[in-house]
C-alpha positions in Angstrom: 55.7 7.4 22.4 56.9 10.2 24.7 57.8 13.4 23.0 57.2 17.0 22.5 55.1 18.3 19.6 55.8 21.5 17.6 52.9 22.7 15.5 54.6 24.3 12.4 53.7 27.8 11.4 51.7 28.4 14.5 53.8 31.0 16.2 57.2 32.7 16.4 58.2 31.1 19.7 57.7 27.6 18.3 59.5 28.4 15.1 62.5 29.7 17.0 62.5 26.6 19.2 62.8 24.5 16.0 64.9 26.9 14.0 68.1 26.8 16.1 68.9 23.6 14.4 67.3 21.8 17.3 70.2 22.8 19.5 69.4 22.8 23.2 65.7 22.5 22.3 65.1 18.9 23.4 66.6 16.7 26.1 68.8 13.9 24.7 66.5 11.2 25.9 63.3 12.7 24.6 62.1 12.2 21.0 60.2 14.9 19.2 57.5 15.1 16.6 57.0 17.9 14.0 53.5 18.4 12.9 52.8 20.7 10.0 49.4 22.1 10.9 48.9 24.4 7.8 46.4 22.6 5.5 48.2 23.6 2.3 51.3 21.5 2.9 51.8 18.3 0.9 50.2 15.2 2.3 53.7 13.7 2.6 54.4 16.2 5.4 51.9 14.8 7.9 54.3 14.2 10.8 57.8 13.3 11.7 59.0 11.2 14.5 62.2 12.3 16.1 65.1 10.2 15.0 65.1 8.0 18.1 68.5 6.9 19.2 70.2 9.9 17.7 71.1 13.3 19.1 69.4 16.1 17.2 72.3 18.4 18.2 74.7 16.3 16.2 74.0 18.3 13.0 77.4 19.8 12.4 78.5 22.7 10.2 81.8 22.9 8.4 83.2 26.0 10.1 82.5 28.4 12.9 82.2 31.2 10.4 79.4 29.5 8.5 77.8 28.6 11.9 77.6 32.3 12.7 76.2 33.1 9.3 73.4 30.6 9.7 72.7 31.7 13.2 72.2 35.3 11.9 69.9 33.8 9.3 67.8 32.2 12.0 67.6 35.5 13.9 66.6 37.4 10.7 64.0 34.9 9.8 62.4 35.3 13.2 62.3 39.1 12.7 60.7 38.6 9.3 58.0 36.5 10.9 57.4 39.0 13.7 56.9 41.7 11.1 54.8 39.6 8.9 52.1 39.4 11.5 51.4 43.1 10.8 50.2 42.2 7.3 46.4 42.1 7.0 46.2 39.6 4.2 46.3 36.5 6.3 44.7 35.6 9.5 47.4 34.3 11.8 44.9 32.6 14.1 43.1 30.7 11.3 46.2 30.3 9.2 44.2 31.3 6.1 45.2 33.5 3.2 42.1 33.7 0.9 44.1 34.7 -2.2 46.7 32.1 -1.6 44.1 29.4 -1.2 43.3 29.7 -4.9 47.0 29.4 -5.7 47.2 26.3 -3.5 44.3 24.7 -5.2 45.8 25.3 -8.6 49.2 23.9 -7.5 47.6 20.7 -6.1 48.0 18.8 -9.4 51.7 19.7 -9.7 52.4 18.8 -6.1 50.6 15.5 -6.6 52.7 14.8 -9.7 55.8 15.5 -7.8 54.8 13.2 -5.0 54.0 10.4 -7.5 57.1 10.8 -9.5 58.9 7.4 -9.6 62.1 8.7 -8.0 60.2 10.4 -5.2 58.3 7.3 -4.6 61.5 5.3 -4.6 63.1 7.6 -2.1 60.2 8.0 0.3 57.9 4.9 0.0 59.4 2.0 -1.9 61.9 -0.5 -0.7 65.4 1.0 -1.0 68.8 -0.6 -0.4 71.1 1.3 1.9 73.9 1.6 -0.7 71.5 3.1 -3.2 70.3 5.7 -0.7 73.9 6.5 0.2 74.9 6.9 -3.4 71.8 9.1 -4.0 72.9 11.4 -1.1 76.4 11.7 -2.7 75.1 12.9 -6.0 72.3 15.1 -4.3 75.0 16.9 -2.4 77.7 17.2 -5.2 75.3 18.2 -7.9 73.2 20.3 -5.5 76.1 22.8 -5.2 75.3 24.0 -8.7 71.7 24.5 -7.7 72.3 26.3 -4.4 75.3 28.6 -5.1 73.4 31.0 -7.4 70.3 31.2 -5.2 71.1 34.5 -3.4 71.9 36.1 -6.7 68.7 34.9 -8.3 66.6 36.3 -5.5 68.4 39.6 -5.5 68.1 40.0 -9.2 64.4 39.1 -9.1 63.9 41.7 -6.4 65.5 44.4 -8.6 63.4 43.4 -11.6 60.3 43.5 -9.5 61.3 47.0 -8.4 61.7 48.0 -12.0 58.1 46.9 -12.6 56.8 49.0 -9.7 56.5 46.1 -7.3 58.7 47.9 -4.7 57.3 46.2 -1.7 58.0 42.7 -3.1 61.3 43.8 -4.6 62.5 45.1 -1.2 61.4 42.0 0.5 63.2 39.7 -1.9 66.4 41.8 -1.8 66.3 41.7 2.0 65.8 38.0 2.0 68.6 37.2 -0.6 71.4 37.4 1.9 69.8 34.6 3.9 70.5 32.1 1.1 74.2 33.0 0.7 76.7 30.3 1.4 74.3 27.4 1.6 76.3 25.6 -1.1 79.1 25.3 1.4 76.9 23.0 3.4 76.4 20.8 0.3 80.1 20.8 -0.4 80.9 19.7 3.1 78.2 17.0 3.1 79.5 15.7 -0.3 83.1 15.4 1.1 81.9 13.6 4.2 79.7 11.3 2.2 82.5 10.4 -0.2 84.9 9.7 2.7 82.2 7.5 4.4 81.5 5.6 1.1 85.2 5.0 0.4 85.7 3.6 3.9 83.3 0.7 3.3 82.0 0.6 -0.3 83.1 0.2 -3.9 83.9 1.7 -6.3 86.1 4.3 -4.8 84.8 7.8 -5.5 86.4 11.2 -5.8 84.7 14.3 -4.5 86.8 16.5 -6.8 85.5 14.5 -9.8 82.0 14.7 -8.6 82.1 18.4 -8.2 83.4 18.7 -11.8 80.5 16.7 -13.3 78.6 18.5 -16.0 75.1 19.8 -15.0 72.5 17.1 -15.3 69.1 17.6 -17.0 67.4 18.5 -13.8 70.1 20.9 -12.7 70.0 22.6 -16.1 66.2 22.8 -16.0 66.3 24.3 -12.5 68.9 26.9 -13.3 67.2 27.8 -16.6 63.8 28.3 -14.9 65.3 30.9 -12.6 67.0 32.7 -15.3 64.0 32.7 -17.6 61.7 33.9 -14.8 64.0 36.7 -13.8 64.6 37.9 -17.3 61.0 37.5 -18.4 57.9 39.6 -17.9 57.0 38.1 -14.6 60.0 38.2 -12.3 57.7 37.9 -9.3 57.5 34.2 -10.2 60.7 33.8 -8.2 58.5 34.0 -5.1 56.5 31.0 -6.2 59.7 29.1 -7.0 61.1 29.8 -3.5 57.8 29.0 -1.9 57.5 25.5 -3.5 61.1 24.5 -3.1 61.4 25.6 0.5 58.1 23.9 1.2 59.7 20.7 0.0 62.3 21.0 2.7 59.6 21.2 5.3 57.4 18.5 3.8 60.0 15.9 2.7 63.2 16.8 4.5 62.2 15.2 7.9 61.1 12.0 6.2 64.4 11.8 4.2 66.4 12.4 7.4 64.4 9.7 9.2 64.9 7.2 6.4 68.6 7.9 6.2 69.1 7.3 9.9 67.1 4.1 9.8 68.9 2.6 6.8 72.4 4.1 7.3 72.6 4.6 11.0 72.7 7.8 13.1 76.3 8.5 12.0 74.9 9.7 8.7 73.7 12.8 10.4 77.2 14.2 10.3 76.8 14.4 6.5 73.3 15.8 6.4 74.0 19.4 7.5 72.2 20.9 4.4 69.1 18.9 5.0 68.9 19.4 8.7 69.4 23.1 8.5 66.8 23.6 5.8 64.2 21.5 7.7 64.5 24.2 10.4 65.1 27.3 8.3 62.4 26.7 5.7 59.6 26.5 8.2 60.0 30.3 8.7 60.9 31.0 5.1 57.8 29.2 3.8 55.5 31.1 6.2 57.1 34.4 5.1 56.8 33.5 1.4 53.2 32.6 1.9 52.4 36.0 3.4 54.3 37.7 0.6 52.3 35.7 -2.0 49.1 36.8 -0.3 50.1 40.4 -0.3 51.1 40.2 -4.0 47.9 38.5 -5.1 45.7 40.8 -3.1 47.1 43.7 -5.0 47.6 42.0 -8.3 45.1 39.1 -8.8 46.0 38.8 -12.5 49.5 37.5 -11.5 48.0 34.2 -10.3 48.5 32.3 -13.6 52.2 33.3 -13.9 52.8 32.3 -10.2 51.2 28.9 -10.7 53.3 28.3 -13.8 56.5 29.2 -12.0 55.7 27.1 -9.0 54.7 24.1 -11.1 57.8 24.3 -13.2 60.0 24.4 -10.0 58.5 21.2 -8.8 58.9 19.5 -12.2 62.6 20.6 -12.3 63.3 19.3 -8.8 61.7 16.0 -9.5 64.1 15.7 -12.5 67.0 16.5 -10.2 65.9 13.7 -7.8 65.7 11.4 -10.8 69.2 12.4 -11.9 70.7 11.8 -8.5 69.0 8.5 -8.0 69.9 7.3 -11.5 73.5 8.2 -11.1 73.6 6.5 -7.8 72.2 3.3 -9.2 74.6 3.5 -12.1 77.5 3.8 -9.6 76.5 0.4 -8.2 76.5 -1.4 -11.5 79.2 -4.1 -11.8 
């Protein structure tokens, strides 16, 4: 297969090429492959073949204002990565962070449990009917609003709490990063509206986006929100860094595969309703690299924090697996006669 290859996490120029939401990065007739070269990524992230037959530039945003906001985020993420190369805790050439390697080893079991969760297996490996996948996407987007809208506030509050504990460097980094997460719930709202319109045009039963947004938080949403609140209010607010690291790594590891499966089962037109996924596949390459460097710096100065970081990261994966389970279960329930 013809195509260009980007090696994730291997340099600022390659990240920026990816991070502009693929706009103007690739010719229309040339597929692309994303290879995640960092060895700590989940096995599921091995490679991603480039949505053949679709135009990667067809990943729309709801408004020009939001487009400008996200463009600024791409630019800021690039600056963060530029600055992160000055940190001595990781070797950019080798891609190794000795302190983080221990964290990675301790997270291996939680990541494996996530990957083997029945709903994750159903979405990424098992046979899946197109209507089930489409129903999952609807609930993922509608319920996901309640998981993404508070994110910038969580990060900002965690940064302030870290500052109160004397972790001024991490606190400043988190507060500086918080603005980059603002407004992402608008992408999920826009996706949910588009997905419902698409569903109602060809499937039954008829759905209401307004009713979906009004649904009570599910078990997974509640667990995810409670985890953030407990970590921020608890004795180890720096655990927010591990939560961000694990969740943003999921975007990089699983996002491309989910987009590929959606286009294969639902057609390239589904891309118009996957703005949240497509943006985070690009954005979280840089965010994950930055979080990894912050983890390395924090653990280098405070090795005793390892246990709390592992607990927070593991709990984040468990909560997100529950969220997937909620969305898939509600999607299947929608299809019952």
